[in-house]
C-alpha positions in Angstrom: 1.9 -6.3 -0.3 0.8 -2.9 -1.3 1.1 0.1 1.0 -0.7 3.4 0.1 -0.8 6.9 1.6 -4.1 8.7 1.9 -4.1 12.3 2.9 -7.0 13.6 4.9 -7.8 10.0 5.9 -9.5 10.7 9.2 -13.0 11.6 7.9 -15.2 11.7 4.8 -14.0 10.4 1.5 -10.5 9.8 2.9 -11.7 7.6 5.8 -14.0 5.7 3.5 -11.2 5.2 1.0 -8.8 3.9 3.8 -11.4 1.3 4.9 -12.2 0.3 1.3 -8.6 -0.2 0.4 -7.9 -2.2 3.5 -10.9 -4.4 2.7 -9.2 -5.1 -0.7 -6.0 -6.2 1.0 -4.0 -2.9 0.8 -2.2 -1.6 3.8 -2.8 2.1 4.6 -0.9 5.1 5.9 -3.5 7.7 6.5 -2.8 11.3 7.5 -4.7 13.8 9.7 -4.1 17.4 10.5 -5.9 18.2 13.8 -7.9 15.2 14.9 -5.8 12.2 15.9 -8.8 10.7 17.7 -10.8 10.4 14.5 -7.7 9.1 12.6 -7.2 6.4 15.4 -10.8 5.4 15.1 -10.3 4.7 11.4 -7.1 2.7 12.2 -9.0 0.7 14.8 -11.8 -0.1 12.4 -9.4 -1.3 9.8 -7.5 -3.4 12.3 -10.7 -4.9 13.7 -11.4 -6.2 10.2 -8.0 -7.8 10.0 -6.2 -5.0 8.0 -3.2 -2.9 8.9 -3.1 0.9 9.1 -1.0 3.7 10.6 -2.1 7.3 11.1 0.5 10.1 10.8 0.1 13.8 11.3 0.5 16.0 8.2 -0.4 19.6 7.3 -0.8 19.5 3.5 -0.6 23.3 3.5 3.0 23.2 4.8 5.2 22.1 1.9 8.3 22.8 4.0 7.4 19.8 6.2 7.2 17.3 3.3 10.8 16.3 3.5 10.5 15.3 7.1 7.2 13.5 6.4 8.9 11.4 3.7 11.4 10.3 6.3 8.6 9.4 8.7 6.8 7.4 5.9 10.1 5.6 5.1 10.6 4.6 8.8 6.9 3.6 9.1 7.2 1.4 6.0 10.2 -0.4 7.5 8.9 -0.8 11.1 5.2 -1.6 10.3 5.6 -3.7 7.2 9.3 -4.4 6.6 8.9 -2.6 3.3 10.7 0.2 1.4 8.2 1.4 -1.2 4.8 2.8 -1.6 2.3 1.5 -4.2 -0.2 4.3 -4.1 -0.8 7.9 -3.1 -4.2 9.5 -2.8 -4.1 13.3 -2.6 -7.4 13.8 -0.9 -7.0 16.3 2.0 -9.0 19.5 1.5 -11.5 21.9 2.8 -14.3 24.1 1.3 -14.8 27.9 1.4 -18.0 29.5 0.1 -17.4 33.2 -0.8 -18.3 35.2 -3.9 -15.3 36.4 -5.9 -15.6 40.0 -4.7 -15.2 39.0 -1.0 -12.3 36.5 -1.2 -9.2 37.7 0.6 -5.6 37.0 -0.5 -5.2 34.9 2.7 -8.2 32.8 1.8 -7.0 32.4 -1.8 -3.6 31.3 -0.7 -5.0 28.9 1.9 -7.0 27.1 -0.7 -4.1 27.1 -3.2 -1.7 25.6 -0.6 -4.0 22.7 0.2 -5.6 21.9 -3.1 -2.8 22.5 -5.7 0.6 23.4 -4.1 0.2 20.7 -1.5 -0.5 17.8 -3.9 2.3 19.0 -6.2 5.0 19.1 -3.7 3.8 16.1 -1.6 3.9 13.9 -4.7 7.3 15.3 -5.5 8.5 14.5 -2.0 7.1 10.9 -2.0 8.1 10.1 -5.5 11.4 8.5 -4.5 9.5 6.0 -2.4 7.0 5.1 -5.1 7.4 1.6 -6.5 7.5 0.8 -10.3 3.9 0.6 -11.4 2.5 2.6 -8.5 -0.8 4.6 -8.8 -1.6 8.2 -7.9 -5.1 9.4 -7.5 -5.9 13.1 -7.1 -9.3 14.3 -5.8 -10.7 17.1 -7.8 -14.3 18.3 -8.1 -17.4 18.5 -10.3 -17.2 22.2 -9.7 -14.5 22.3 -12.4 -17.2 21.4 -15.0 -20.3 23.0 -13.5 -19.7 26.6 -12.3 -21.1 27.0 -8.8 -21.3 30.5 -7.4 -19.2 31.0 -4.3 -16.5 28.4 -4.9 -14.3 30.1 -7.6 -10.9 29.7 -6.0 -11.6 26.1 -4.8 -12.8 25.1 -8.3 -9.9 26.9 -10.0 -7.3 25.0 -8.0 -9.1 21.7 -8.5 -9.1 22.5 -12.2 -5.3 23.0 -11.9 -5.0 19.7 -10.2 -6.8 18.0 -13.1 -4.2 19.5 -15.5 -1.4 18.5 -13.1 -2.7 14.9 -13.1 -2.1 14.6 -16.8 1.4 16.0 -16.5 2.1 13.5 -13.7 1.0 10.7 -15.9 3.2 11.9 -18.7 6.3 12.5 -16.7 6.1 9.4 -14.5 5.3 7.1 -17.3 8.8 5.8 -17.6 8.4 4.3 -14.2 5.0 2.9 -15.1 3.4 5.1 -12.4 -0.2 5.9 -13.3 -1.9 9.2 -12.3 -5.7 9.7 -12.5 -8.2 12.2 -11.0 -11.5 11.4 -9.3 -14.0 14.2 -9.5 -16.8 13.9 -6.9 -20.1 15.7 -7.1 -22.3 16.4 -4.1 -21.2 13.9 -1.4 -22.5 13.6 2.1 -19.3 14.7 4.0 -18.3 17.5 6.4 -16.6 19.5 3.6 -17.7 23.2 3.7 -19.8 22.5 6.7 -21.8 19.6 5.3 -25.1 19.5 3.4 -28.2 21.2 4.9 -31.6 19.7 4.2 -32.6 22.4 1.7 -29.3 22.5 0.0 -29.1 18.7 -0.2 -32.6 18.6 -1.8 -31.5 21.2 -4.4 -28.4 19.2 -5.3 -30.4 15.9 -5.4 -32.9 17.6 -7.8 -30.0 18.5 -10.2 -28.6 14.9 -10.2 -29.9 12.3 -12.6 -30.1 9.6 -9.9 -32.1 11.9 -7.7 -29.9 12.0 -4.6 -26.5 13.0 -3.3 -23.6 10.5 -3.0 -22.1 8.8 -0.1 -18.3 8.7 0.6 -18.2 5.0 0.1 -19.3 5.4 -3.5 -16.3 7.6 -4.3 -14.0 5.4 -2.2 -14.8 2.3 -4.4 -13.7 4.2 -7.5 -10.5 5.4 -5.9 -9.7 1.9 -4.7 -10.3 0.5 -8.1 -7.8 3.1 -9.7 -5.2 2.1 -7.1 -5.6 -1.6 -8.0 -4.1 -3.6 -10.9 -7.6 -4.0 -12.3 -7.3 -0.4 -13.7 -3.7 -0.9 -14.9 -4.5 0.5 -18.4 -6.4 3.6 -17.0 -4.1 6.6 -17.0 -4.2 10.4 -17.2 -8.0 10.4 -16.8 -10.5 12.5 -14.8 -13.4 10.3 -13.7 -16.5 12.0 -12.5 -18.4 10.3 -9.7 -21.5 12.4 -9.4 -24.6 10.2 -10.1 -25.0 12.4 -13.2 -24.8 15.9 -11.9 -26.2 18.7 -14.1 -26.3 16.6 -17.3 
């Protein structure tokens, strides 16, 4: 039995990943920040299909809370599954901010850093003692690290840092056979940054080789594959899931 943690699992790519992983026989601990109703809906969907999931609150921006969260995860493993270890971690939680560099405030900068780089760093550190030999970590980055998009400089910079961090995780956790990879989505139909408007979606679709934007489920399938033993020799990689964006 494999139990995985997915941060930001109440909507978008996180919710799609939770459902996809459950369909593949994994058990899921998904986290949410402010919307327990949405998180519970994902849990119910998984359970209706015969899977097992638990939703837990977590603010990824609050690194001081991660020690307590580890304790909660440990108790949840024991009570829900009679288990003691995790087999996967998906650092997915995030949000978008569209501001040109000259208007970004220190508070906005720090908020993005806390969620997109500091949070994954210290949450992974906190949960590492619970990770099983041969576990898999997947960090969600962004195609904006490759293609500069005006207005998202801090977001893209921290996602770029997370790509570098992914390689260091793979190197340092290798003795325990823990793999670490990054998944870099392009334009995906989610609520991130307020979602895609019709005109903006058309622009992004026109810049994508396959002529459309992606769906959360298309990213989720790649994440689930990286969590599985099928990708056991894939490590320290950043895999772009964009349909061929700006090629």
